[in-house]
C-alpha positions as CSV (number, residue, x, y, z in Angstrom):
1,M,100.5,22.3,146.4
2,K,103.2,21.1,144.0
3,V,104.2,17.5,144.0
4,F,107.5,16.3,142.4
5,M,107.8,12.6,141.8
6,D,111.0,12.3,139.7
7,V,113.7,10.0,141.1
8,L,117.2,10.5,139.6
9,S,119.0,7.3,138.5
10,F,122.1,8.0,140.6
11,D,120.1,8.5,143.9
12,E,117.2,6.3,144.8
13,C,116.5,8.3,148.0
14,G,113.6,10.7,148.1
15,Y,112.8,13.5,150.4
16,G,109.5,15.2,151.1
17,F,108.5,18.3,153.1
18,L,105.8,20.9,153.3
19,V,106.8,24.5,152.9
20,E,104.9,27.8,152.3
21,E,104.8,28.6,148.6
22,G,107.7,30.8,147.5
23,K,109.8,30.0,150.6
24,F,112.0,27.3,149.0
25,K,114.2,27.7,146.0
26,F,115.7,24.5,144.6
27,N,119.5,24.5,144.1
28,T,121.4,21.7,142.3
29,S,123.9,21.6,145.3
30,Y,121.1,19.8,147.1
31,L,121.8,16.8,144.8
32,S,125.2,16.1,146.4
33,T,126.0,12.7,147.9
34,D,126.0,14.3,151.4
35,S,122.3,14.7,152.1
36,S,122.9,15.9,155.6
37,N,123.6,19.4,154.4
38,F,120.2,19.5,152.6
39,I,118.4,18.0,155.7
40,D,120.1,20.5,158.0
41,M,119.1,23.4,155.8
42,I,115.4,22.3,155.6
43,Q,115.2,21.7,159.4
44,S,116.8,25.0,160.2
45,T,115.1,27.4,157.7
46,M,111.8,25.9,156.7
47,P,109.2,26.3,159.5
48,I,106.0,24.2,159.3
49,L,102.8,24.3,161.3
50,L,100.4,21.4,161.1
51,D,97.2,21.8,163.0
52,W,94.6,19.0,163.5
53,V,92.3,17.4,166.0
54,I,90.6,14.1,166.7
55,K,86.8,14.5,166.3
56,S,85.4,11.0,166.6
57,N,85.3,11.2,170.4
58,K,84.6,14.9,170.9
59,S,86.4,15.3,174.2
60,C,88.9,13.7,176.5
61,D,86.0,12.9,178.8
62,A,84.8,10.2,176.4
63,E,85.2,6.7,177.6
64,V,87.8,6.0,174.9
65,N,90.4,8.3,173.5
66,V,93.4,7.4,171.4
67,C,96.1,8.9,173.6
68,K,98.8,6.3,174.3
69,G,101.4,5.9,177.1
70,N,103.1,8.8,178.7
71,S,100.8,11.3,177.0
72,S,98.1,13.7,178.0
73,C,94.8,14.5,176.4
74,Y,93.5,18.0,176.1
75,D,90.3,19.3,174.7
76,V,90.4,21.9,171.9
77,E,88.6,25.1,172.7
78,G,85.1,25.4,171.3
79,G,84.2,21.7,171.4
80,G,86.1,20.9,168.2
81,G,87.7,17.7,169.4
82,Y,90.8,16.8,171.3
83,R,94.6,16.4,170.9
84,C,97.2,14.2,172.5
85,E,100.7,15.4,173.5
86,C,103.7,13.8,175.1
87,Q,104.2,14.6,178.8
88,D,107.2,16.6,179.8
89,G,110.4,14.6,179.5
90,Y,109.0,12.4,176.8
91,E,109.0,12.5,173.0
92,G,107.4,10.5,170.2
93,N,104.0,10.1,168.7
94,P,101.3,10.0,171.4
95,Y,98.8,8.3,168.9
96,L,100.9,5.2,168.3
97,D,101.1,2.1,170.5
98,E,104.7,2.9,171.4
99,G,103.5,6.2,172.6
100,C,105.9,8.7,174.0
101,Q,109.3,7.5,175.1
102,G,111.7,9.0,177.7
103,H,114.0,11.6,176.2
104,S,117.7,11.2,176.8
105,P,120.2,13.6,175.2
106,I,123.0,11.0,175.7
107,L,121.1,8.4,173.7
108,N,120.3,10.9,170.9
109,S,123.9,11.9,170.6
110,Q,125.0,8.3,170.0
111,N,123.0,7.7,166.9
112,D,122.6,9.2,163.4
113,C,119.2,10.8,164.0
114,Y,118.8,14.5,163.5
115,E,116.8,16.6,166.0
């Protein structure tokens, strides 16, 4: 894994992403003042897969699991722990107190967030 920590004096913003080695080639055009082009390129061409489980409570049957509101718990095959995921129609982080929130395309189109 390569880590770059330099911050240019004209741009105090920083970006980070994981990508398979050899799949990303830096181009100085990414330093433009319009960062949306860079963000769009990363989101549309750099796939990522992050796989992990919760092991402290080995299954959803445990008295306490960390899945929050509007989420479901499912056991990982082979007894390796469990995962939480947002229920259909919800999005967010099922591990945080805010949990999963209702998804509304109208709300998303009225803000500056990228999907």
